[in-house]
C-alpha positions as CSV (number, residue, x, y, z in Angstrom):
1,X,22.8,-8.8,-12.8
2,X,21.4,-7.3,-9.8
3,X,19.1,-9.3,-7.4
4,X,16.7,-7.5,-5.1
5,X,14.9,-9.3,-2.4
6,X,12.4,-7.1,-0.6
7,X,11.1,-8.1,2.7
8,X,8.3,-5.8,3.9
9,X,6.9,-6.6,7.4
10,X,3.8,-8.7,7.5
11,X,0.4,-6.8,7.7
12,X,1.5,-3.6,5.7
13,X,-0.6,-1.7,3.4
14,X,0.8,-3.0,0.1
15,X,4.0,-3.4,-1.9
16,X,6.7,-0.9,-1.4
17,X,9.2,0.3,-4.2
18,X,12.5,-1.3,-4.2
19,X,15.4,0.1,-2.2
20,X,18.5,-0.2,-4.3
21,X,21.9,0.0,-2.5
22,X,25.2,1.2,-4.1
23,X,28.0,1.2,-1.8
24,X,31.0,2.3,-3.7
25,X,34.5,0.8,-2.7
26,X,35.7,4.3,-1.3
27,X,35.7,5.1,2.4
28,X,32.7,4.4,4.5
29,X,31.8,8.0,5.0
30,X,31.4,8.8,1.3
31,X,29.3,5.7,0.7
32,X,25.9,6.4,-0.6
33,X,22.4,4.6,-0.8
34,X,20.3,5.0,-3.8
35,X,16.7,4.9,-2.8
36,X,14.0,4.6,-5.5
37,X,11.1,6.7,-3.9
38,X,8.6,4.6,-2.0
39,X,5.0,5.6,-1.4
40,X,4.3,6.5,2.3
41,X,2.4,3.6,4.1
42,X,0.5,4.7,7.1
43,X,0.2,1.2,8.5
44,X,3.9,0.5,8.9
45,X,6.7,2.5,7.1
46,X,9.6,0.2,7.7
47,X,10.8,-2.4,5.4
48,X,14.1,-4.3,4.6
49,X,15.8,-4.8,1.3
50,X,18.7,-7.1,0.2
51,X,20.5,-6.4,-2.9
52,X,23.2,-8.5,-4.6
53,X,24.9,-7.3,-7.8
54,X,25.9,-10.7,-8.9
55,X,29.4,-9.9,-9.4
56,X,30.6,-10.4,-5.9
57,X,29.5,-12.5,-2.9
58,X,28.9,-9.4,-0.9
59,X,25.2,-8.3,-0.4
60,X,23.8,-5.0,0.7
61,X,21.1,-4.9,3.3
62,X,19.3,-2.1,4.5
63,X,16.2,-1.3,6.8
64,X,14.5,2.0,5.8
65,X,11.3,4.0,6.4
66,X,9.8,7.3,5.6
67,X,9.4,10.4,8.0
68,X,5.8,10.9,9.4
69,X,5.9,14.5,8.3
70,X,6.8,16.4,5.0
71,X,9.4,19.1,5.0
72,X,8.8,22.1,2.8
73,X,11.3,24.4,1.0
74,X,11.0,27.0,-1.5
75,X,11.7,24.7,-4.5
76,X,10.4,21.4,-3.3
77,X,8.9,19.3,-0.5
78,X,8.6,15.7,0.6
79,X,9.4,13.1,3.1
80,X,12.8,12.2,4.3
81,X,13.9,8.5,4.7
82,X,15.9,7.0,7.5
83,X,18.1,4.1,6.6
84,X,20.6,1.9,8.3
85,X,22.4,-0.8,6.3
86,X,25.7,-2.4,5.4
87,X,27.6,-3.9,2.5
88,X,29.9,-6.5,3.9
89,X,31.5,-5.1,6.9
90,X,30.8,-1.4,6.0
91,X,27.7,-0.2,7.8
92,X,26.2,3.3,8.1
93,X,23.2,5.3,9.1
94,X,21.8,7.7,6.3
95,X,19.1,10.2,6.4
96,X,17.8,10.9,2.6
97,X,16.0,14.3,2.2
98,X,15.3,13.6,-1.4
99,X,16.6,17.2,-2.3
100,X,19.7,19.1,-2.3
101,X,20.9,19.4,1.3
102,X,23.1,22.5,0.8
103,X,23.9,25.0,-1.8
104,X,27.1,24.0,-3.7
105,X,28.5,20.9,-2.4
106,X,29.9,21.2,1.1
107,X,31.7,18.2,2.6
108,X,29.7,18.3,5.9
109,X,26.3,19.9,7.1
110,X,25.3,20.8,10.7
111,X,22.7,18.4,11.9
112,X,20.7,18.6,15.2
113,X,18.8,15.4,16.2
114,X,16.8,14.3,19.3
115,X,16.0,10.7,20.3
116,X,12.6,10.7,22.2
117,X,12.9,13.5,25.0
118,X,16.7,13.5,25.3
119,X,18.9,16.5,24.9
120,X,19.4,17.5,21.3
121,X,22.6,16.3,19.8
122,X,24.5,18.7,17.4
123,X,27.0,17.1,14.8
124,X,28.5,17.7,11.6
125,X,27.3,14.9,9.2
126,X,29.0,14.0,5.9
127,X,27.2,15.1,2.7
128,X,26.9,12.1,0.1
129,X,28.2,12.8,-3.5
130,X,24.7,13.5,-4.7
131,X,24.3,16.3,-1.8
132,X,20.7,14.8,-1.0
133,X,21.9,12.2,1.7
134,X,23.5,12.9,5.0
135,X,25.8,10.3,6.8
136,X,26.1,9.9,10.5
137,X,29.6,10.3,11.9
138,X,28.7,8.1,14.8
139,X,26.4,5.6,13.3
140,X,26.8,2.9,15.9
141,X,26.2,5.2,18.9
142,X,23.1,6.5,17.1
143,X,21.9,3.0,16.1
144,X,22.1,1.9,19.8
145,X,20.0,4.9,20.8
146,X,17.5,4.4,18.1
147,X,17.0,0.6,19.1
148,X,15.4,1.6,22.3
149,X,13.6,4.7,21.1
150,X,10.1,5.7,20.1
151,X,10.8,8.8,18.1
152,X,13.7,10.3,16.1
153,X,13.8,13.9,15.1
154,X,16.3,15.5,12.6
155,X,16.9,19.1,11.7
156,X,19.0,20.3,8.9
157,X,19.5,23.8,7.9
158,X,17.7,24.9,4.9
159,X,20.1,25.7,1.9
160,X,20.6,29.0,0.2
161,X,19.8,31.6,3.1
162,X,22.4,33.1,5.4
163,X,23.0,30.9,8.5
164,X,21.5,33.5,11.0
165,X,18.1,33.8,9.1
166,X,17.5,30.5,7.6
167,X,15.0,27.9,8.8
168,X,15.4,24.2,9.1
169,X,14.0,21.2,7.4
170,X,12.8,18.7,9.9
171,X,12.1,15.1,9.7
172,X,10.2,13.1,12.3
173,X,10.3,9.3,12.4
174,X,7.9,7.0,14.3
175,X,10.1,4.0,15.4
176,X,7.3,2.1,17.2
177,X,5.0,0.6,14.6
178,X,3.9,-3.0,14.8
179,X,7.0,-4.2,12.7
180,X,9.0,-1.1,13.5
181,X,12.5,0.0,13.3
182,X,14.0,-1.8,16.2
183,X,13.2,-5.5,15.2
184,X,14.1,-5.0,11.6
185,X,17.3,-3.0,12.5
186,X,18.4,-5.7,14.9
187,X,18.0,-8.4,12.2
188,X,19.9,-6.2,9.7
189,X,22.6,-5.5,12.4
190,X,22.8,-9.4,13.0
191,X,23.0,-10.0,9.1
192,X,25.7,-7.2,8.9
193,X,27.8,-8.7,11.8
194,X,27.3,-5.5,13.8
195,X,27.7,-6.0,17.5
196,X,25.4,-3.6,19.4
197,X,26.9,-2.3,22.7
198,X,25.3,-2.9,25.9
């Protein structure tokens, strides 16, 4: 039996949908997070969920929040979700676009991200088995940057068009809300036994 404990920050604009985590026993970079769509909450988008499957003593913990903008593609649109979490000692940062990231199912996708006004970072991120989530290859380095940031911007090439002509899906995250990303992510990191550098 699965137990879910939702811990939305105080003063938010209502109940959030449950974030359910599924971290298969496979390698960390092919782990995936299952997210039940959560309504946008203008007051404060960040929330923490704890999930226990009851079969083991290992709980999954995640902090997540929706982008401030909606991306648009020919077949769909929506808000992306940024998540940091763990199951036991396995931790990861995931961006869920809630739509297929790439045509077919490539192992990686080119991602450009920017934290505040820093120079853009270009990386290959792992594509999760459902092809809707992308996993940071350097999650601890990225987490360290995000903990001191106000904004996080992510660009992923739109699928289906030739590389030279296709646009990008973009997602912008406000990390500064009252009970924003940093304090909740620090608590999740502590609960996950993640040591933050510096």
